[in-house]
ZAFI-609647 format. One record per residue: residue in one letter; residue number from 1; x, y, z of N, C-alpha, C in turn. Coordinates in Angstrom, 1 decimal. Layout:
> aa  i  n.px  n.py  n.pz  ca.px  ca.py  ca.pz  c.px  c.py  c.pz
> A  NUM  X  Y  Z  X  Y  Z  X  Y  Z .
...
***
This chain:
> aa  i  n.px  n.py  n.pz  ca.px  ca.py  ca.pz  c.px  c.py  c.pz
> M  1  -120.3  42.8  2.8  -119.0  43.5  2.6  -119.1  44.9  3.3 .
> L  2  -118.0  45.2  4.0  -117.9  46.5  4.6  -117.4  47.5  3.6 .
> R  3  -118.2  48.4  3.1  -117.8  49.4  2.2  -117.4  50.7  2.8 .
> F  4  -117.8  51.0  4.1  -117.4  52.2  4.8  -117.6  52.0  6.3 .
> L  5  -116.8  52.7  7.1  -117.0  52.7  8.5  -117.0  54.1  9.0 .
> S  6  -117.9  54.4  9.9  -117.9  55.8  10.6  -117.9  55.6  12.1 .
> G  7  -117.0  56.3  12.8  -117.0  56.2  14.2  -116.0  57.2  14.8 .
> K  8  -115.8  57.0  16.1  -114.8  57.9  16.8  -113.4  57.3  16.7 .
> V  9  -112.5  58.2  16.4  -111.1  57.8  16.3  -110.5  57.6  17.7 .
> L  10  -110.1  56.4  18.0  -109.4  56.2  19.3  -107.9  56.4  19.2 .
> S  11  -107.3  56.0  18.1  -105.9  56.2  18.0  -105.5  56.2  16.5 .
> V  12  -104.4  56.9  16.2  -103.9  57.0  14.8  -102.4  56.7  14.8 .
> T  13  -102.0  55.8  14.0  -100.5  55.6  13.8  -100.2  55.9  12.3 .
> E  14  -98.9  55.7  12.0  -98.5  56.0  10.6  -99.2  55.1  9.6 .
> T  15  -99.6  53.9  10.1  -100.2  52.9  9.1  -101.6  52.5  9.4 .
> S  16  -102.1  52.8  10.6  -103.5  52.3  10.9  -104.3  53.3  11.8 .
> V  17  -105.5  53.1  11.8  -106.5  53.9  12.6  -107.4  52.9  13.4 .
> L  18  -107.6  53.2  14.7  -108.5  52.4  15.5  -109.8  53.2  15.7 .
> L  19  -110.9  52.6  15.1  -112.2  53.3  15.1  -113.2  52.6  16.1 .
> D  20  -113.8  53.4  16.9  -114.9  52.9  17.8  -116.2  53.1  17.1 .
> V  21  -116.8  52.0  16.6  -118.1  52.0  15.9  -119.1  51.3  16.7 .
> H  22  -119.9  52.2  17.4  -120.9  51.7  18.3  -120.4  50.6  19.3 .
> G  23  -119.2  50.9  19.9  -118.7  50.0  20.9  -117.8  48.9  20.4 .
> L  24  -117.7  48.8  19.1  -116.8  47.8  18.5  -115.6  48.5  18.0 .
> G  25  -114.4  48.0  18.3  -113.1  48.6  17.9  -112.6  47.9  16.6 .
> F  26  -112.6  48.7  15.5  -112.1  48.2  14.2  -110.7  48.8  14.0 .
> E  27  -109.7  47.9  13.8  -108.4  48.4  13.4  -108.3  48.4  11.9 .
> V  28  -108.0  49.5  11.3  -108.1  49.7  9.9  -106.7  50.1  9.4 .
> L  29  -106.1  49.4  8.4  -104.9  49.8  7.8  -105.2  50.9  6.8 .
> V  30  -104.5  52.0  6.9  -105.0  53.1  6.0  -103.9  53.7  5.1 .
> T  31  -104.3  54.3  4.1  -103.4  55.1  3.2  -103.0  56.4  3.9 .
> G  32  -102.0  57.1  3.4  -101.7  58.4  4.0  -102.8  59.4  4.0 .
> R  33  -103.6  59.4  2.8  -104.7  60.4  2.7  -105.8  60.0  3.7 .
> A  34  -106.1  58.7  3.9  -107.1  58.3  4.8  -106.7  58.6  6.3 .
> G  35  -105.4  58.4  6.6  -104.9  58.7  7.9  -105.0  60.1  8.2 .
> R  36  -104.8  61.0  7.2  -104.9  62.4  7.5  -106.3  62.9  7.7 .
> L  37  -107.3  62.1  7.4  -108.7  62.5  7.7  -109.0  62.3  9.2 .
> C  38  -108.2  61.5  9.8  -108.5  61.1  11.2  -107.7  61.8  12.3 .
> R  39  -108.4  62.2  13.3  -107.7  62.8  14.5  -108.3  62.2  15.7 .
> E  40  -107.5  61.9  16.7  -107.9  61.2  17.9  -109.0  62.0  18.6 .
> G  41  -110.0  61.3  19.0  -111.1  61.9  19.7  -112.2  62.5  18.9 .
> E  42  -112.0  62.5  17.5  -113.0  63.1  16.6  -113.6  62.0  15.8 .
> E  43  -114.8  62.3  15.2  -115.5  61.4  14.3  -114.8  61.4  12.9 .
> A  44  -114.8  60.2  12.3  -114.3  60.0  11.0  -115.0  59.0  10.2 .
> S  45  -115.0  59.1  8.9  -115.6  58.1  8.1  -114.6  57.7  7.0 .
> L  46  -114.4  56.4  6.8  -113.5  55.8  5.9  -114.1  54.9  4.9 .
> V  47  -113.8  54.9  3.6  -114.2  53.9  2.7  -113.3  52.7  3.0 .
> T  48  -113.9  51.5  3.0  -113.1  50.3  3.4  -113.2  49.2  2.4 .
> Q  49  -112.3  48.2  2.6  -112.3  47.0  1.8  -111.8  45.9  2.8 .
> L  50  -112.6  44.9  2.9  -112.3  43.7  3.8  -111.7  42.6  2.9 .
> Q  51  -110.5  42.1  3.3  -109.8  41.0  2.6  -109.6  39.9  3.5 .
> I  52  -109.8  38.7  3.1  -109.5  37.5  3.9  -108.5  36.7  3.2 .
> S  53  -107.4  36.4  3.9  -106.3  35.6  3.4  -105.9  34.5  4.4 .
> E  54  -104.9  33.8  4.0  -104.4  32.7  5.0  -104.0  33.3  6.3 .
> A  55  -103.6  34.6  6.3  -103.2  35.2  7.5  -104.3  35.7  8.4 .
> G  56  -105.6  35.6  7.8  -106.8  36.1  8.5  -107.4  37.3  7.8 .
> P  57  -108.4  37.8  8.4  -109.1  39.0  7.8  -108.3  40.3  8.0 .
> M  58  -108.3  41.2  7.0  -107.6  42.5  7.2  -108.6  43.5  6.6 .
> L  59  -108.6  44.6  7.3  -109.5  45.7  6.9  -108.7  46.9  6.4 .
> F  60  -108.9  47.4  5.2  -108.1  48.5  4.6  -109.0  49.7  4.5 .
> G  61  -108.4  50.9  4.8  -109.2  52.1  4.8  -108.7  53.1  3.8 .
> F  62  -109.6  53.8  3.1  -109.2  54.8  2.1  -110.0  56.1  2.2 .
> E  63  -109.4  57.1  1.6  -110.0  58.5  1.7  -111.2  58.5  0.8 .
> S  64  -111.2  57.8  -0.3  -112.3  57.9  -1.3  -112.5  56.6  -2.1 .
> E  65  -113.6  56.5  -2.8  -113.8  55.3  -3.6  -112.8  55.2  -4.7 .
> R  66  -112.3  56.3  -5.2  -111.2  56.3  -6.2  -110.0  55.6  -5.7 .
> E  67  -109.6  55.9  -4.4  -108.4  55.3  -3.8  -108.7  53.8  -3.6 .
> R  68  -109.9  53.4  -3.2  -110.2  52.0  -3.0  -110.1  51.3  -4.3 .
> S  69  -110.7  51.9  -5.4  -110.6  51.3  -6.7  -109.2  51.0  -7.2 .
> F  70  -108.3  52.0  -6.9  -106.9  51.9  -7.3  -106.3  50.8  -6.6 .
> F  71  -106.6  50.6  -5.3  -106.1  49.6  -4.5  -106.5  48.2  -5.1 .
> L  72  -107.7  48.0  -5.4  -108.2  46.8  -6.0  -107.5  46.5  -7.3 .
> K  73  -107.2  47.5  -8.1  -106.5  47.3  -9.4  -105.0  46.8  -9.1 .
> L  74  -104.4  47.4  -8.1  -103.1  47.0  -7.7  -103.0  45.6  -7.3 .
> T  75  -104.0  45.1  -6.6  -104.0  43.7  -6.1  -104.2  42.7  -7.2 .
> T  76  -104.6  43.1  -8.4  -104.7  42.2  -9.5  -103.3  41.9  -10.2 .
> V  77  -102.3  42.7  -9.8  -100.9  42.5  -10.3  -100.3  41.4  -9.6 .
> K  78  -99.7  40.5  -10.4  -99.0  39.3  -9.9  -98.0  39.7  -8.8 .
> G  79  -98.1  39.1  -7.6  -97.1  39.3  -6.5  -97.5  40.5  -5.7 .
> V  80  -98.6  41.2  -5.9  -99.0  42.3  -5.1  -100.3  42.0  -4.3 .
> G  81  -100.1  41.8  -3.0  -101.2  41.5  -2.2  -101.7  42.7  -1.5 .
> G  82  -102.7  42.6  -0.6  -103.3  43.7  0.1  -102.3  44.6  0.8 .
> K  83  -101.4  44.0  1.6  -100.4  44.8  2.4  -99.5  45.5  1.5 .
> M  84  -99.0  44.9  0.4  -98.1  45.6  -0.5  -98.8  46.7  -1.2 .
> A  85  -100.0  46.4  -1.7  -100.8  47.5  -2.4  -101.0  48.7  -1.5 .
> M  86  -101.3  48.4  -0.2  -101.4  49.5  0.7  -100.1  50.3  0.9 .
> N  87  -99.0  49.6  1.0  -97.7  50.2  1.2  -97.4  51.1  -0.1 .
> I  88  -97.7  50.6  -1.2  -97.5  51.3  -2.5  -98.3  52.6  -2.5 .
> L  89  -99.6  52.5  -2.1  -100.5  53.7  -2.1  -100.0  54.7  -1.0 .
> R  90  -99.6  54.2  0.1  -99.1  55.0  1.2  -97.9  55.8  0.8 .
> A  91  -97.0  55.2  0.0  -95.7  55.8  -0.4  -95.9  56.8  -1.5 .
> A  92  -96.8  56.6  -2.4  -96.9  57.5  -3.5  -98.2  58.2  -3.8 .
> G  93  -99.3  57.5  -3.5  -100.6  58.1  -3.8  -101.1  57.8  -5.2 .
> T  94  -102.4  57.9  -5.4  -102.9  57.6  -6.7  -102.4  58.4  -7.9 .
> D  95  -102.3  59.7  -7.7  -101.9  60.6  -8.8  -100.5  60.3  -9.3 .
> H  96  -99.6  60.2  -8.3  -98.2  59.9  -8.7  -98.1  58.5  -9.3 .
> L  97  -98.8  57.5  -8.7  -98.7  56.1  -9.3  -99.2  56.1  -10.7 .
> A  98  -100.4  56.7  -10.9  -100.9  56.7  -12.3  -100.0  57.4  -13.3 .
> A  99  -99.3  58.5  -12.9  -98.4  59.2  -13.8  -97.2  58.3  -14.1 .
> W  100  -96.7  57.6  -13.0  -95.5  56.8  -13.2  -95.8  55.5  -14.1 .
> I  101  -97.0  54.9  -13.8  -97.4  53.8  -14.6  -97.7  54.1  -16.1 .
> L  102  -98.4  55.2  -16.3  -98.7  55.6  -17.7  -97.5  56.0  -18.5 .
> S  103  -96.5  56.5  -17.8  -95.2  56.9  -18.5  -94.2  55.8  -18.4 .
> A  104  -94.5  54.7  -17.8  -93.6  53.5  -17.6  -92.3  54.0  -16.9 .
> D  105  -92.4  54.8  -15.9  -91.3  55.3  -15.1  -90.9  54.3  -14.1 .
> I  106  -90.1  53.3  -14.5  -89.6  52.2  -13.7  -88.8  52.7  -12.5 .
> S  107  -87.9  53.7  -12.8  -87.1  54.2  -11.7  -87.8  54.8  -10.6 .
> A  108  -88.9  55.6  -11.0  -89.7  56.2  -9.9  -90.4  55.2  -9.1 .
> L  109  -91.0  54.2  -9.7  -91.7  53.1  -9.0  -90.8  52.4  -8.0 .
> M  110  -89.5  52.3  -8.5  -88.5  51.5  -7.6  -88.1  52.3  -6.4 .
> T  111  -88.5  53.6  -6.3  -88.2  54.4  -5.1  -89.2  54.0  -4.0 .
> I  112  -90.2  53.3  -4.3  -91.2  52.8  -3.3  -90.6  51.7  -2.5 .
> P  113  -90.6  51.7  -1.2  -90.0  50.6  -0.4  -90.7  49.3  -0.7 .
> G  114  -89.9  48.3  -1.0  -90.4  46.9  -1.2  -90.7  46.7  -2.7 .
> V  115  -90.6  47.7  -3.5  -90.8  47.5  -5.0  -89.5  47.4  -5.7 .
> G  116  -89.2  46.2  -6.3  -88.0  46.0  -7.0  -88.3  46.2  -8.5 .
> R  117  -87.3  45.9  -9.3  -87.5  46.1  -10.8  -88.6  45.3  -11.4 .
> K  118  -88.6  44.0  -11.0  -89.6  43.1  -11.6  -91.1  43.6  -11.2 .
> T  119  -91.3  43.9  -10.0  -92.6  44.4  -9.5  -92.9  45.7  -10.3 .
> A  120  -92.0  46.6  -10.4  -92.2  47.9  -11.1  -92.6  47.6  -12.5 .
> E  121  -91.9  46.7  -13.2  -92.2  46.4  -14.6  -93.6  45.8  -14.7 .
> R  122  -94.0  44.9  -13.7  -95.3  44.3  -13.7  -96.4  45.3  -13.6 .
> L  123  -96.1  46.3  -12.7  -97.1  47.4  -12.4  -97.4  48.1  -13.7 .
> C  124  -96.3  48.5  -14.4  -96.4  49.2  -15.7  -97.2  48.4  -16.7 .
> F  125  -96.8  47.1  -16.9  -97.4  46.3  -17.9  -98.8  45.9  -17.6 .
> E  126  -99.1  45.5  -16.4  -100.4  45.0  -16.0  -101.4  46.0  -15.6 .
> M  127  -100.9  47.2  -15.1  -101.9  48.2  -14.6  -102.3  49.2  -15.7 .
> R  128  -101.4  49.4  -16.7  -101.7  50.4  -17.7  -103.1  50.3  -18.3 .
> A  129  -103.4  49.1  -18.7  -104.7  48.9  -19.4  -105.9  49.1  -18.4 .
> A  130  -105.6  48.9  -17.1  -106.7  49.1  -16.1  -107.0  50.5  -15.8 .
> L  131  -106.1  51.4  -16.1  -106.2  52.8  -15.7  -107.1  53.5  -16.8 .
> T  132  -108.3  53.9  -16.3  -109.3  54.5  -17.2  -109.8  55.8  -16.6 .
> G  133  -110.6  56.6  -17.3  -111.3  57.7  -16.7  -110.3  58.7  -16.1 .
> E  134  -110.6  59.1  -14.8  -109.8  60.1  -14.1  -108.3  59.7  -14.0 .
> D  135  -108.1  58.4  -13.7  -106.7  57.9  -13.6  -105.9  58.1  -14.8 .
> A  136  -106.5  57.8  -16.0  -105.8  57.9  -17.3  -105.6  59.3  -17.7 .
> E  137  -106.2  60.3  -17.1  -106.1  61.7  -17.5  -105.0  62.4  -16.6 .
> V  138  -104.4  61.7  -15.7  -103.4  62.4  -14.9  -102.2  62.9  -15.7 .
> P  139  -101.8  64.1  -15.6  -100.7  64.6  -16.4  -99.4  63.9  -16.1 .
> L  140  -98.6  63.6  -17.1  -97.4  62.8  -16.8  -96.3  63.7  -16.4 .
> D  141  -96.5  64.3  -15.2  -95.5  65.2  -14.7  -94.8  64.6  -13.5 .
> G  142  -95.0  63.3  -13.2  -94.4  62.6  -12.1  -94.7  63.3  -10.8 .
> Y  143  -93.7  63.2  -9.9  -93.8  63.6  -8.5  -93.3  65.1  -8.5 .
> S  144  -94.1  66.0  -8.2  -93.7  67.4  -8.3  -92.7  67.7  -7.2 .
> P  145  -91.8  68.6  -7.4  -90.8  69.0  -6.3  -91.5  69.5  -5.1 .
> R  146  -92.6  70.2  -5.2  -93.2  70.7  -4.0  -93.9  69.6  -3.2 .
> G  147  -94.4  68.6  -4.0  -95.0  67.4  -3.4  -94.0  66.6  -2.6 .
> R  148  -92.8  66.5  -3.2  -91.7  65.8  -2.5  -91.3  66.6  -1.2 .
> M  149  -91.3  67.9  -1.3  -90.9  68.7  -0.1  -91.9  68.5  1.0 .
> A  150  -93.2  68.6  0.7  -94.2  68.4  1.7  -94.2  67.0  2.3 .
> D  151  -94.0  66.0  1.5  -93.9  64.6  2.0  -92.7  64.5  2.9 .
> A  152  -91.6  65.1  2.5  -90.3  65.0  3.3  -90.5  65.6  4.7 .
> V  153  -91.2  66.8  4.7  -91.4  67.5  6.0  -92.4  66.7  6.9 .
> M  154  -93.4  66.1  6.3  -94.4  65.4  7.0  -93.7  64.1  7.7 .
> E  155  -92.8  63.5  6.9  -92.1  62.3  7.4  -91.2  62.8  8.6 .
> A  156  -90.5  63.9  8.4  -89.7  64.4  9.5  -90.5  64.7  10.8 .
> L  157  -91.6  65.2  10.6  -92.5  65.5  11.8  -92.9  64.2  12.5 .
> R  158  -93.3  63.2  11.7  -93.7  61.9  12.3  -92.5  61.3  13.0 .
> S  159  -91.3  61.5  12.5  -90.1  60.9  13.1  -89.8  61.6  14.4 .
> L  160  -90.3  62.9  14.6  -90.1  63.6  15.8  -91.2  63.2  16.9 .
> G  161  -92.1  62.3  16.5  -93.1  61.8  17.5  -94.5  62.4  17.3 .
> F  162  -94.7  63.3  16.4  -96.1  63.8  16.1  -96.9  62.7  15.4 .
> T  163  -98.2  62.6  15.8  -99.0  61.6  15.2  -99.4  62.0  13.7 .
> Q  164  -99.7  61.0  13.0  -100.1  61.3  11.6  -101.4  62.2  11.5 .
> G  165  -102.3  62.0  12.5  -103.5  62.8  12.5  -103.2  64.3  12.8 .
> D  166  -102.3  64.6  13.7  -101.9  66.0  14.0  -101.2  66.6  12.8 .
> V  167  -100.2  65.8  12.2  -99.5  66.3  11.1  -100.4  66.6  9.9 .
> G  168  -101.3  65.7  9.7  -102.3  65.9  8.6  -103.2  67.1  8.8 .
> A  169  -103.6  67.3  10.0  -104.5  68.5  10.3  -103.7  69.8  10.1 .
> V  170  -102.4  69.9  10.5  -101.7  71.1  10.3  -101.4  71.3  8.8 .
> F  171  -101.2  70.3  8.0  -100.9  70.5  6.6  -102.2  70.9  5.9 .
> R  172  -103.3  70.4  6.3  -104.6  70.8  5.7  -104.8  72.3  6.0 .
> K  173  -104.4  72.8  7.2  -104.6  74.2  7.6  -103.6  75.0  6.7 .
> L  174  -102.4  74.6  6.6  -101.4  75.3  5.8  -101.8  75.4  4.3 .
> K  175  -102.4  74.3  3.8  -102.8  74.3  2.4  -104.0  75.3  2.2 .
> A  176  -104.9  75.3  3.2  -106.1  76.2  3.1  -105.7  77.6  3.2 .
> E  177  -104.6  77.9  3.9  -104.1  79.3  4.0  -103.2  79.7  2.9 .
> G  178  -102.9  78.7  2.0  -102.1  79.1  0.8  -100.6  79.0  1.1 .
> V  179  -100.2  78.6  2.3  -98.8  78.5  2.6  -98.0  77.6  1.7 .
> L  180  -98.6  76.4  1.4  -97.9  75.4  0.5  -97.8  75.9  -0.9 .
> D  181  -98.5  76.9  -1.3  -98.3  77.5  -2.7  -97.2  78.5  -2.8 .
> D  182  -96.6  78.9  -1.7  -95.6  79.9  -1.7  -94.3  79.3  -2.3 .
> E  183  -94.0  79.8  -3.5  -92.8  79.2  -4.3  -91.5  79.5  -3.6 .
> S  184  -91.4  80.5  -2.7  -90.2  80.9  -2.0  -89.9  80.0  -0.8 .
> L  185  -90.9  79.2  -0.4  -90.8  78.4  0.8  -89.9  77.2  0.5 .
> N  186  -88.9  77.0  1.3  -88.0  75.8  1.2  -88.4  74.8  2.3 .
> E  187  -87.7  73.7  2.2  -88.0  72.6  3.2  -87.8  73.0  4.6 .
> E  188  -86.7  73.7  4.9  -86.4  74.1  6.3  -87.5  75.1  6.8 .
> A  189  -87.9  76.0  6.0  -88.9  77.0  6.4  -90.2  76.4  6.6 .
> L  190  -90.6  75.4  5.7  -91.8  74.7  5.9  -91.9  73.9  7.2 .
> L  191  -90.7  73.3  7.5  -90.6  72.5  8.7  -90.8  73.4  10.0 .
> R  192  -90.2  74.6  9.9  -90.3  75.5  11.1  -91.8  76.0  11.2 .
> T  193  -92.4  76.3  10.1  -93.8  76.8  10.1  -94.7  75.7  10.6 .
> A  194  -94.5  74.5  10.2  -95.4  73.4  10.6  -95.2  73.1  12.1 .
> L  195  -93.9  73.1  12.6  -93.6  72.9  14.0  -94.3  74.0  14.9 .
> K  196  -94.3  75.2  14.4  -94.9  76.3  15.1  -96.4  76.1  15.3 .
> E  197  -97.0  75.6  14.2  -98.5  75.3  14.3  -98.7  74.2  15.2 .
> L  198  -97.9  73.1  15.2  -98.1  72.0  16.0  -98.0  72.3  17.5 .
> K  199  -97.0  73.2  17.8  -96.8  73.6  19.2  -98.0  74.5  19.7 .
> R  200  -98.6  75.2  18.8  -99.8  76.0  19.2  -101.0  75.1  19.6 .
> N  201  -101.1  74.0  18.9  -102.1  73.0  19.2  -101.7  72.1  20.3 .
***
């Protein structure tokens, strides 16, 4: 079983990364966090999970073992396969998902593309018992307004043609500099700041 891959990033899209591992090209479907670890031309290491279905083998990539574990728990829910589990993680992330599931926030779960009421209800019912340790300790504060704002700006930048790798790198820089903690910063100002950084690079 492939538990991780390390190699040179050949390309990054919103949903996948192409890794050159000793001359072999591995296409990996990634979460948002995993995609933000990768930048074209640089080395990257991803936690992975190989799944084989009727459609053939698929390789999924994660930022951490915790994310991989959450993915595996999602796939135990009736009607949730590997692709849907990846879409769910990409849309919300482990912290938000854990909070929504533990608080049975059906409405929040239904904001995820492809998740209807029945699937949201199944996620709450079937996943709650599986959430233990760190996942069960997530504060039930849902999706924070600042988290929504950052996600919205990142989505806007990707729609403008910037790669997920470049956007992720800029947001890591802004976070390290404390820009994202500025309570006075609104969505428009954050977009302008991020664009300025992207143009510099």
